[in-house]
C-alpha positions, 0 to 999 in steps of 0.5 A: 513522495506522494506514494508513501502517504497514499499507501498509508491512507489506503491501507492503514486507516481503521475505516478502510476495509482491505480485501487481501489475505492477512498473511503476506505472500511469498514473492520473488524480490526484485533485484534490478537497480533503480526501482525506487520510482516504480511505486508511483506507477503501482499506486494506481492499483490500490483501488483493487484492494479496498472494499467495494472493488468488484475484482475477482479475489484470485485476480486481486491476490495476483495483482498484489503479488505482481506489485510486490515483485515489481517494487523495490524490495524496501517499498514491497516491505512497506506495502506489506506492513501497510496491508497488515495495518502495522506501523510504517514508522514510529510516530506516523499518525493521521495528524503527522501525515496531514501536516506533511501532506495537507488534505491528503488523508480525510478520515471522514470517508 
């Protein structure tokens, strides 16, 4: 359950600068079953999308596209919403996320 708040923290906080195109790329949805756990493996790649990453922009977009294609389609949709800094759900705020997962989101970064 840690992947969703980590995704929110990495992409949604106003102080984070995301280095991805603003339009979500077209991708082939993963049709395999039982892919809900893949997000836990993919979350480690989030570091490539945050300001300060020295990854080539084309490689960065390729990594993002591959992530979307590997994820369960519902997780891919959440990732696109987070990337675009859109709400992941009604009422999700920093305070709510910190209540659910104490200390995960530190706004002072």
